[in-house]
C-alpha positions as a Markdown table, in Angstrom:
| # | Residue | x | y | z |
|---|---|---|---|---|
| 1 | Met | 170.6 | 212.7 | 75.6 |
| 2 | Lys | 171.2 | 210.6 | 72.5 |
| 3 | Lys | 174.8 | 210.1 | 73.5 |
| 4 | Leu | 173.9 | 208.9 | 77.0 |
| 5 | Val | 171.3 | 206.5 | 75.6 |
| 6 | Leu | 173.7 | 205.0 | 73.1 |
| 7 | Met | 176.4 | 204.6 | 75.7 |
| 8 | Leu | 173.9 | 202.9 | 78.1 |
| 9 | Ile | 172.8 | 200.5 | 75.3 |
| 10 | Leu | 176.4 | 199.6 | 74.5 |
| 11 | Ala | 177.2 | 199.0 | 78.2 |
| 12 | Ser | 174.0 | 196.9 | 78.6 |
| 13 | Ile | 174.8 | 194.7 | 75.6 |
| 14 | Gly | 178.3 | 194.2 | 76.9 |
| 15 | Phe | 177.0 | 193.2 | 80.4 |
| 16 | Val | 174.4 | 190.8 | 79.1 |
| 17 | Tyr | 176.7 | 189.1 | 76.6 |
| 18 | Ala | 180.0 | 189.4 | 78.4 |
| 19 | Gln | 180.4 | 185.6 | 78.4 |
| 20 | Glu | 179.1 | 185.1 | 74.8 |
| 21 | Pro | 180.9 | 184.9 | 71.5 |
| 22 | Trp | 179.7 | 188.4 | 70.8 |
| 23 | Ala | 182.5 | 189.8 | 72.9 |
| 24 | Asp | 185.1 | 187.6 | 71.1 |
| 25 | Ala | 183.8 | 188.8 | 67.7 |
| 26 | Tyr | 183.9 | 192.4 | 68.7 |
| 27 | Asn | 187.4 | 192.1 | 70.1 |
| 28 | Asp | 188.6 | 190.3 | 66.9 |
| 29 | Asn | 187.3 | 193.2 | 64.9 |
| 30 | His | 188.6 | 195.9 | 67.3 |
| 31 | Ser | 192.2 | 194.4 | 67.2 |
| 32 | Thr | 192.3 | 193.8 | 63.4 |
| 33 | Asp | 193.7 | 196.4 | 61.1 |
| 34 | Thr | 193.3 | 194.8 | 57.7 |
| 35 | Thr | 195.5 | 197.4 | 56.0 |
| 36 | Ala | 198.3 | 196.8 | 58.5 |
| 37 | Asp | 198.1 | 193.1 | 57.9 |
| 38 | Glu | 198.3 | 193.6 | 54.2 |
| 39 | Ile | 201.3 | 195.8 | 54.4 |
| 40 | Ile | 203.1 | 193.2 | 56.8 |
| 41 | Asn | 202.0 | 190.1 | 54.8 |
| 42 | Asn | 203.0 | 191.6 | 51.5 |
| 43 | Glu | 206.7 | 192.0 | 51.6 |
| 44 | Pro | 208.2 | 194.1 | 48.9 |
| 45 | Ile | 208.8 | 192.2 | 45.6 |
| 46 | Thr | 212.5 | 192.9 | 45.8 |
| 47 | Ile | 212.9 | 191.0 | 49.0 |
| 48 | Ser | 212.3 | 187.6 | 47.4 |
| 49 | Thr | 214.9 | 188.5 | 44.7 |
| 50 | Ile | 217.5 | 189.3 | 47.4 |
| 51 | Thr | 216.8 | 186.3 | 49.7 |
| 52 | Gly | 216.7 | 184.0 | 46.7 |
| 53 | Thr | 220.5 | 184.2 | 46.4 |
| 54 | Asn | 223.4 | 183.8 | 48.7 |
| 55 | Asp | 225.1 | 186.9 | 47.3 |
| 56 | Thr | 225.4 | 190.0 | 49.5 |
| 57 | Ser | 224.5 | 192.4 | 46.7 |
| 58 | Thr | 221.4 | 192.9 | 44.6 |
| 59 | Pro | 221.4 | 190.4 | 41.7 |
| 60 | Asp | 222.4 | 191.8 | 38.4 |
| 61 | Asp | 219.3 | 190.3 | 36.7 |
| 62 | Thr | 216.9 | 192.2 | 39.0 |
| 63 | Pro | 214.4 | 193.7 | 36.6 |
| 64 | Glu | 213.6 | 197.4 | 36.7 |
| 65 | Met | 209.9 | 196.6 | 37.1 |
| 66 | Asp | 207.8 | 193.7 | 38.1 |
| 67 | Met | 204.2 | 193.0 | 38.9 |
| 68 | Thr | 202.6 | 190.4 | 41.2 |
| 69 | Ile | 199.0 | 189.3 | 41.7 |
| 70 | Ser | 197.9 | 187.3 | 44.8 |
| 71 | Ala | 194.9 | 185.7 | 46.3 |
| 72 | Glu | 194.5 | 185.2 | 50.1 |
| 73 | Thr | 191.9 | 183.3 | 51.9 |
| 74 | Tyr | 191.4 | 184.4 | 55.6 |
| 75 | Tyr | 189.4 | 182.4 | 58.1 |
| 76 | Thr | 188.2 | 183.3 | 61.6 |
| 77 | Glu | 185.3 | 182.0 | 63.6 |
| 78 | Phe | 183.0 | 184.8 | 62.4 |
| 79 | Ser | 184.5 | 185.7 | 59.0 |
| 80 | Arg | 185.7 | 184.1 | 55.9 |
| 81 | Lys | 187.0 | 186.3 | 53.1 |
| 82 | Ile | 189.2 | 186.3 | 50.0 |
| 83 | Thr | 191.5 | 189.3 | 49.3 |
| 84 | Ile | 193.1 | 190.0 | 45.9 |
| 85 | Pro | 196.2 | 192.1 | 46.4 |
| 86 | Leu | 198.1 | 193.6 | 43.4 |
| 87 | Trp | 201.5 | 195.1 | 43.4 |
| 88 | Tyr | 203.5 | 197.0 | 40.7 |
| 89 | Arg | 207.1 | 198.1 | 41.2 |
| 90 | Phe | 209.2 | 200.4 | 39.0 |
| 91 | Arg | 212.8 | 200.7 | 40.4 |
| 92 | Asp | 212.4 | 202.0 | 44.0 |
| 93 | Phe | 208.7 | 202.9 | 43.7 |
| 94 | Gly | 205.6 | 200.7 | 44.0 |
| 95 | Val | 201.9 | 201.0 | 43.9 |
| 96 | Ser | 199.4 | 198.4 | 45.3 |
| 97 | Ala | 195.7 | 197.7 | 45.6 |
| 98 | Ser | 193.8 | 195.3 | 47.8 |
| 99 | Ile | 190.3 | 194.1 | 47.1 |
| 100 | Pro | 188.5 | 192.0 | 49.8 |
| 101 | Phe | 185.4 | 189.9 | 49.2 |
| 102 | Tyr | 183.6 | 188.4 | 52.2 |
| 103 | Leu | 182.5 | 184.8 | 51.5 |
| 104 | Ala | 180.6 | 184.9 | 54.8 |
| 105 | Lys | 180.6 | 187.5 | 57.5 |
| 106 | Glu | 178.5 | 186.4 | 60.5 |
| 107 | Glu | 176.3 | 188.2 | 63.0 |
| 108 | Pro | 177.6 | 186.3 | 66.1 |
| 109 | Met | 174.4 | 186.2 | 68.2 |
| 110 | Ser | 172.2 | 184.9 | 65.4 |
| 111 | Gly | 174.6 | 183.1 | 63.2 |
| 112 | Glu | 173.2 | 184.8 | 60.1 |
| 113 | Ala | 175.8 | 185.7 | 57.5 |
| 114 | Leu | 176.2 | 188.0 | 54.4 |
| 115 | Ser | 178.7 | 188.0 | 51.5 |
| 116 | Gly | 180.0 | 191.0 | 49.5 |
| 117 | Val | 182.9 | 193.3 | 48.7 |
| 118 | Gly | 184.5 | 195.0 | 51.7 |
| 119 | Asp | 186.7 | 198.2 | 51.8 |
| 120 | Ile | 189.2 | 198.5 | 49.0 |
| 121 | Ser | 192.7 | 199.9 | 49.7 |
| 122 | Leu | 195.2 | 201.7 | 47.5 |
| 123 | Gly | 198.9 | 202.2 | 48.4 |
| 124 | Phe | 202.1 | 203.8 | 47.4 |
| 125 | Ser | 205.6 | 202.7 | 48.6 |
| 126 | Tyr | 209.2 | 203.6 | 48.3 |
| 127 | Gly | 212.0 | 201.0 | 49.0 |
| 128 | Lys | 215.7 | 201.2 | 49.0 |
| 129 | Tyr | 218.4 | 198.4 | 49.2 |
| 130 | Leu | 221.4 | 199.5 | 51.3 |
| 131 | Glu | 224.1 | 197.3 | 49.9 |
| 132 | Lys | 226.8 | 198.1 | 52.5 |
| 133 | Gln | 224.5 | 197.5 | 55.4 |
| 134 | Asn | 222.8 | 194.5 | 53.7 |
| 135 | Met | 219.4 | 196.0 | 54.6 |
| 136 | Tyr | 216.3 | 197.0 | 52.7 |
| 137 | Leu | 214.1 | 199.8 | 53.9 |
| 138 | Asp | 210.5 | 200.4 | 52.8 |
| 139 | Phe | 208.1 | 203.2 | 53.5 |
| 140 | Asn | 204.4 | 202.8 | 52.7 |
| 141 | Phe | 201.3 | 205.0 | 52.6 |
| 142 | Thr | 197.9 | 203.4 | 52.1 |
| 143 | Ala | 194.3 | 204.7 | 52.0 |
| 144 | Lys | 191.3 | 202.5 | 52.7 |
| 145 | Met | 188.2 | 203.6 | 50.9 |
| 146 | Pro | 184.6 | 203.1 | 52.3 |
| 147 | Thr | 183.5 | 200.8 | 49.5 |
| 148 | Gly | 181.9 | 198.1 | 51.6 |
| 149 | Asp | 178.3 | 198.5 | 52.6 |
| 150 | Pro | 178.3 | 199.6 | 56.3 |
| 151 | Glu | 174.5 | 198.9 | 56.6 |
| 152 | Ala | 174.2 | 195.6 | 54.8 |
| 153 | Glu | 171.2 | 193.7 | 56.1 |
| 154 | Thr | 169.6 | 190.3 | 55.9 |
| 155 | Glu | 166.1 | 189.4 | 57.0 |
| 156 | Val | 165.3 | 186.0 | 58.5 |
| 157 | Asp | 161.8 | 185.1 | 59.7 |
| 158 | Gly | 160.8 | 188.7 | 59.9 |
| 159 | Thr | 163.9 | 189.7 | 61.8 |
| 160 | Thr | 166.4 | 192.1 | 60.2 |
| 161 | Tyr | 170.1 | 191.7 | 61.0 |
| 162 | Thr | 172.7 | 194.3 | 60.2 |
| 163 | Ile | 176.1 | 192.9 | 59.2 |
| 164 | Pro | 178.4 | 195.7 | 58.0 |
| 165 | Leu | 180.8 | 194.8 | 55.3 |
| 166 | Gly | 182.7 | 198.1 | 55.6 |
| 167 | Thr | 183.5 | 200.8 | 58.2 |
| 168 | Asp | 182.0 | 203.7 | 56.3 |
| 169 | Thr | 185.2 | 205.7 | 56.9 |
| 170 | Trp | 188.3 | 206.8 | 55.1 |
| 171 | Asp | 191.3 | 205.3 | 56.9 |
| 172 | Phe | 195.0 | 206.2 | 56.3 |
| 173 | Thr | 198.0 | 204.0 | 57.2 |
| 174 | Gly | 201.7 | 204.9 | 57.3 |
| 175 | Ala | 204.3 | 202.2 | 57.8 |
| 176 | Ala | 208.1 | 201.9 | 58.0 |
| 177 | Ser | 209.8 | 198.5 | 57.5 |
| 178 | Ala | 213.3 | 197.3 | 57.7 |
| 179 | Tyr | 214.8 | 194.0 | 56.5 |
| 180 | Tyr | 218.3 | 192.7 | 57.5 |
| 181 | Phe | 219.9 | 189.8 | 55.6 |
| 182 | Met | 222.3 | 187.4 | 57.2 |
| 183 | Asp | 223.0 | 184.2 | 55.3 |
| 184 | Asp | 219.8 | 182.2 | 55.3 |
| 185 | Phe | 218.1 | 184.5 | 57.8 |
| 186 | Thr | 216.0 | 187.6 | 57.2 |
| 187 | Phe | 215.3 | 189.7 | 60.2 |
| 188 | Lys | 212.5 | 192.3 | 59.9 |
| 189 | Gly | 210.7 | 195.0 | 61.9 |
| 190 | Asn | 207.6 | 197.0 | 61.0 |
| 191 | Leu | 206.0 | 200.1 | 62.6 |
| 192 | Val | 202.5 | 200.7 | 61.4 |
| 193 | Tyr | 200.1 | 203.6 | 62.4 |
| 194 | Thr | 196.5 | 203.8 | 61.1 |
| 195 | Met | 194.4 | 206.9 | 61.5 |
| 196 | Asn | 190.9 | 205.7 | 61.4 |
| 197 | Gly | 188.2 | 208.1 | 60.3 |
| 198 | Glu | 184.8 | 209.1 | 61.7 |
| 199 | Tyr | 181.3 | 208.3 | 60.8 |
| 200 | Val | 177.8 | 209.3 | 61.8 |
| 201 | Asp | 175.6 | 206.5 | 63.3 |
| 202 | Ala | 172.5 | 206.3 | 61.1 |
| 203 | Thr | 170.0 | 205.6 | 63.9 |
| 204 | Ser | 171.2 | 208.2 | 66.5 |
| 205 | Asp | 173.0 | 210.8 | 64.4 |
| 206 | Ile | 176.0 | 210.5 | 66.8 |
| 207 | Glu | 179.5 | 211.1 | 65.4 |
| 208 | Ile | 181.7 | 208.1 | 66.2 |
| 209 | Asp | 185.5 | 208.1 | 66.0 |
| 210 | Arg | 186.7 | 204.5 | 65.6 |
| 211 | Gly | 190.0 | 205.0 | 67.4 |
| 212 | Asp | 193.4 | 204.7 | 65.8 |
| 213 | Asn | 195.7 | 201.7 | 65.6 |
| 214 | Phe | 199.4 | 201.2 | 66.3 |
| 215 | Leu | 201.3 | 198.1 | 65.5 |
| 216 | Phe | 204.9 | 197.0 | 66.1 |
| 217 | Val | 206.1 | 193.8 | 64.5 |
| 218 | Ala | 209.4 | 192.0 | 64.9 |
| 219 | Gly | 210.2 | 188.7 | 63.2 |
| 220 | Ala | 212.5 | 186.5 | 61.2 |
| 221 | Asp | 212.5 | 184.1 | 58.3 |
| 222 | Tyr | 214.8 | 181.1 | 57.8 |
| 223 | Arg | 215.3 | 179.7 | 54.4 |
| 224 | Trp | 215.7 | 176.1 | 55.1 |
| 225 | Gln | 216.0 | 175.2 | 51.4 |
| 226 | Tyr | 216.1 | 177.4 | 48.4 |
| 227 | Arg | 212.3 | 177.0 | 48.0 |
| 228 | Leu | 211.2 | 176.5 | 51.6 |
| 229 | Val | 211.1 | 179.3 | 54.2 |
| 230 | Phe | 209.9 | 179.1 | 57.8 |
| 231 | Gly | 209.0 | 182.4 | 59.6 |
| 232 | Ile | 207.5 | 183.8 | 62.7 |
| 233 | Asn | 206.4 | 187.3 | 63.7 |
| 234 | Ala | 205.6 | 188.8 | 67.1 |
| 235 | Asn | 202.9 | 191.6 | 67.0 |
| 236 | Tyr | 202.3 | 194.2 | 69.7 |
| 237 | Gly | 199.4 | 196.4 | 69.0 |
| 238 | Ile | 197.3 | 199.2 | 70.5 |
| 239 | His | 193.8 | 200.2 | 69.5 |
| 240 | Ser | 192.8 | 203.5 | 71.1 |
| 241 | Ala | 189.3 | 203.9 | 72.5 |
| 242 | Gln | 186.4 | 204.9 | 70.3 |
| 243 | Thr | 184.8 | 208.3 | 71.0 |
| 244 | Leu | 181.1 | 209.2 | 70.8 |
| 245 | Asp | 180.6 | 212.9 | 70.1 |
| 246 | Gly | 184.0 | 213.6 | 71.7 |
| 247 | Val | 183.4 | 211.4 | 74.8 |
| 248 | Glu | 186.0 | 208.7 | 75.0 |
| 249 | Gly | 184.7 | 205.1 | 75.5 |
| 250 | Ile | 186.2 | 202.3 | 77.6 |
| 251 | Asp | 187.2 | 199.9 | 74.8 |
| 252 | Lys | 190.9 | 200.7 | 74.4 |
| 253 | Met | 192.8 | 197.5 | 73.7 |
| 254 | Val | 196.4 | 196.4 | 74.0 |
| 255 | Phe | 197.2 | 193.0 | 72.5 |
| 256 | Met | 200.0 | 190.6 | 71.5 |
| 257 | Asp | 200.0 | 187.9 | 68.8 |
| 258 | Ile | 202.4 | 185.6 | 67.2 |
| 259 | Lys | 202.2 | 184.7 | 63.5 |
| 260 | Pro | 204.0 | 181.5 | 62.3 |
| 261 | Val | 204.2 | 181.1 | 58.5 |
| 262 | Val | 205.5 | 178.7 | 56.0 |
| 263 | Lys | 206.4 | 179.7 | 52.4 |
| 264 | Tyr | 207.1 | 177.5 | 49.4 |
| 265 | Gln | 208.0 | 178.7 | 46.0 |
| 266 | Ile | 207.4 | 176.9 | 42.7 |
| 267 | Ser | 208.5 | 178.6 | 39.5 |
| 268 | Leu | 206.6 | 182.0 | 39.4 |
| 269 | Phe | 204.3 | 180.9 | 42.2 |
| 270 | Glu | 204.8 | 181.4 | 46.0 |
| 271 | Phe | 202.4 | 179.6 | 48.5 |
| 272 | Val | 202.2 | 181.0 | 52.1 |
| 273 | Val | 200.2 | 179.3 | 54.9 |
| 274 | Gly | 200.0 | 180.8 | 58.4 |
| 275 | Ala | 198.1 | 181.6 | 61.5 |
| 276 | Lys | 197.5 | 184.5 | 63.9 |
| 277 | Ile | 197.5 | 183.3 | 67.5 |
| 278 | Pro | 196.4 | 185.7 | 70.3 |
| 279 | Leu | 198.8 | 185.7 | 73.3 |
| 280 | Ser | 197.2 | 188.4 | 75.4 |
| 281 | Thr | 194.4 | 191.0 | 75.3 |
| 282 | Asp | 194.4 | 193.8 | 77.8 |
| 283 | Leu | 191.3 | 196.0 | 78.4 |
| 284 | Pro | 190.5 | 198.6 | 81.0 |
| 285 | Asp | 189.2 | 197.3 | 84.3 |
| 286 | Asp | 185.8 | 198.9 | 83.6 |
| 287 | Ser | 185.6 | 197.6 | 80.0 |
| 288 | Trp | 182.2 | 196.2 | 79.1 |
| 289 | Asn | 183.6 | 193.3 | 77.0 |
| 290 | Glu | 186.0 | 190.4 | 77.8 |
| 291 | Gly | 189.6 | 190.1 | 76.7 |
| 292 | Asn | 189.0 | 187.1 | 74.5 |
| 293 | Arg | 189.9 | 186.8 | 70.8 |
| 294 | Asn | 190.0 | 184.0 | 68.2 |
| 295 | Met | 192.7 | 182.5 | 66.1 |
| 296 | Ala | 192.9 | 183.4 | 62.4 |
| 297 | Phe | 194.2 | 181.2 | 59.6 |
| 298 | Phe | 195.3 | 182.3 | 56.1 |
| 299 | Leu | 196.4 | 180.7 | 52.9 |
| 300 | Arg | 198.0 | 182.9 | 50.2 |
| 301 | Thr | 199.2 | 182.4 | 46.7 |
| 302 | Asn | 201.5 | 184.9 | 45.0 |
| 303 | Tyr | 202.1 | 184.9 | 41.2 |
| 304 | Lys | 204.7 | 187.1 | 39.5 |
| 305 | Leu | 203.3 | 188.3 | 36.2 |
| 306 | Phe | 206.6 | 189.7 | 35.0 |
């Protein structure tokens, strides 16, 4: 009975607000895998060393270890956040951490917003440069921890609004990436799969599986000058439908995006500016939300500590 009531509520909300920003906000969240974005946006440290030369082999002065700290601001219509990624590499192995902080996350119908720490991720990677093939291969495993408050609330004029800052689930992501170097071009491809966890809804005691994510990315960078790089990625993603107590929902999503970026390097700093532009959003015919999503913009600064 609880399951039926909850599904009817969800369907009713979707019907009433099908033309409202609520559907856009839901679809933005449904198609966004923050861990996948972090893996794709954070290219292995070794890549910048290889592409910074015109040589066809790894430079002799490549250090055995290096560490980079970054700050990224990410802006969409309903969310503004800062993420602090950290990477440390020793030879072919690397570890990473990503700490997100929401400057403002909005509840789309009321416009109310909250700030706070989101879900923190920890990762491990292995990368290998294949000199004869002029390629670099990278394999990554990342765990996202439920550190953000999934029941964060704000009260305005006696009305309480829930604005979750986390998913309340342990999510695990595996990724395989390949980079091919040809003169001033770097061609790249990424396969990313995220197994999202399950949680129990606090009000109904219903177990909800958030559905898994698959993402394929193909792209290229062009080094116009030594310090200036233009790039573009094409993303194809699938977010499987959520399930409520084992009953599959109707919110499966297939989507495509493009992500143009510009990178500029000054000494030990690298600045990256870009956007994620939705091209298509396909939902089942009986889906209770529209296929609309919003653009996202990001600005990133990488600093090489050593």
